[in-house]
C-alpha positions as CSV (number, residue, x, y, z in Angstrom):
1,V,-7.1,-21.7,14.8
2,L,-10.3,-23.2,15.8
3,H,-9.8,-26.0,13.3
4,S,-6.2,-26.8,14.9
5,V,-7.2,-26.7,18.3
6,L,-10.0,-29.4,17.7
7,I,-7.8,-31.5,15.9
8,W,-4.9,-31.1,18.4
9,N,-7.2,-32.2,21.2
10,S,-9.2,-34.9,19.3
11,T,-9.7,-36.9,22.6
12,L,-12.2,-35.0,23.8
13,S,-15.7,-36.1,24.4
14,T,-18.2,-34.9,21.6
15,A,-20.1,-32.7,24.2
16,T,-16.9,-31.0,25.5
17,M,-15.7,-30.6,21.9
18,K,-19.2,-28.5,21.2
19,A,-18.7,-26.5,24.3
20,V,-14.7,-25.6,23.5
21,T,-16.0,-24.8,20.0
22,A,-18.8,-22.5,21.4
23,A,-16.5,-20.8,23.8
24,L,-13.7,-20.3,21.1
25,R,-16.1,-18.8,18.4
26,K,-17.5,-16.1,20.8
27,I,-13.8,-15.2,21.9
28,L,-12.9,-15.1,18.3
29,T,-15.6,-12.9,17.4
30,S,-15.5,-10.4,20.7
31,C,-12.5,-8.7,20.5
32,E,-13.0,-5.0,21.4
33,A,-11.8,-2.3,19.1
34,G,-8.3,-1.7,19.4
35,Y,-7.7,-5.5,20.0
36,T,-7.5,-8.6,17.5
37,W,-7.1,-12.3,18.3
38,G,-3.5,-12.8,18.7
39,S,-1.5,-15.3,16.5
40,V,0.4,-17.0,19.3
41,E,-1.7,-16.1,22.6
42,V,-4.9,-17.6,23.2
43,A,-6.9,-14.1,23.9
44,C,-7.5,-11.0,22.8
45,T,-4.1,-8.7,22.1
46,A,-3.4,-5.0,21.7
47,C,-3.2,-3.5,18.1
48,D,0.3,-2.5,18.2
49,A,1.2,1.1,17.6
50,G,0.8,2.5,14.3
51,T,-2.4,0.3,13.9
52,F,-6.0,0.3,14.7
53,K,-9.0,-1.4,14.6
54,E,-12.5,0.7,14.9
55,T,-14.7,-2.1,15.4
56,T,-15.4,-5.2,17.7
57,G,-14.9,-8.6,16.4
58,A,-12.1,-10.6,14.8
59,A,-10.8,-8.5,12.3
60,A,-7.1,-7.9,12.3
61,C,-5.5,-4.6,13.0
62,S,-5.0,-2.3,10.3
63,L,-1.6,-0.1,9.3
64,C,-2.5,3.7,9.8
65,P,-1.9,5.5,6.2
66,T,0.3,7.6,5.0
67,G,0.3,11.0,6.8
68,M,-1.4,9.7,10.0
69,L,0.1,7.9,13.4
70,K,-0.7,6.1,16.3
71,E,1.5,6.0,19.0
72,T,0.0,4.0,21.8
73,T,-0.8,0.1,21.4
74,G,-4.4,-0.8,22.2
75,A,-7.6,1.3,21.3
76,G,-7.4,4.4,19.7
77,V,-7.6,5.9,16.2
78,C,-4.6,7.4,13.5
79,S,-4.4,11.0,14.1
80,A,-2.9,13.3,11.1
81,C,0.5,14.6,11.4
82,P,0.8,18.0,12.8
83,A,0.7,21.2,10.3
84,G,4.4,21.3,9.0
85,T,5.0,17.8,9.3
86,F,4.7,14.4,7.1
87,K,4.7,10.7,7.2
88,A,5.4,9.1,3.9
89,T,5.1,5.4,5.3
90,T,1.8,3.4,6.6
91,G,1.9,2.0,10.1
92,A,4.3,3.2,12.8
93,G,6.6,6.0,12.4
94,V,7.1,9.3,13.4
95,C,6.1,12.6,11.4
96,A,9.1,14.6,10.1
97,A,9.4,18.1,9.3
98,C,8.6,19.3,5.8
99,P,11.2,20.2,3.9
100,A,11.9,24.0,4.0
101,W,11.0,24.2,0.2
102,T,7.4,22.9,0.8
103,S,4.5,24.2,2.3
C-alpha cells in the first residue's frame, strides 16, 4: 500500500514524501486490537464478525476456529459455542445443536 501511494503521487517534494511515508507507517502499525488496515479504505477498519485480532498493529484479522464464534465486528475475542452446540467451520457462522446421538 505504502509503495503504491508513493508511486501514485510521485510529483510530491522529497520532504512531503518523507512526511507522508512517516504518517502512513504510523497508521499502518497502530490499528488497535479488533481493527486492521483496510484493503480499500485508507484507515483502520473493524474486524468482521467471525474474525478477531488481539494485538495492536498492522496484522490481519484471523478467523475464529471451529467450535468458536464472534458475532460482532471490531474488538472482542472468539467464544466457545455453548454446551450442547457445535460449529464445524472457521470464521463466521452459528453454533448448531448437537445431534441427539452425541453428548
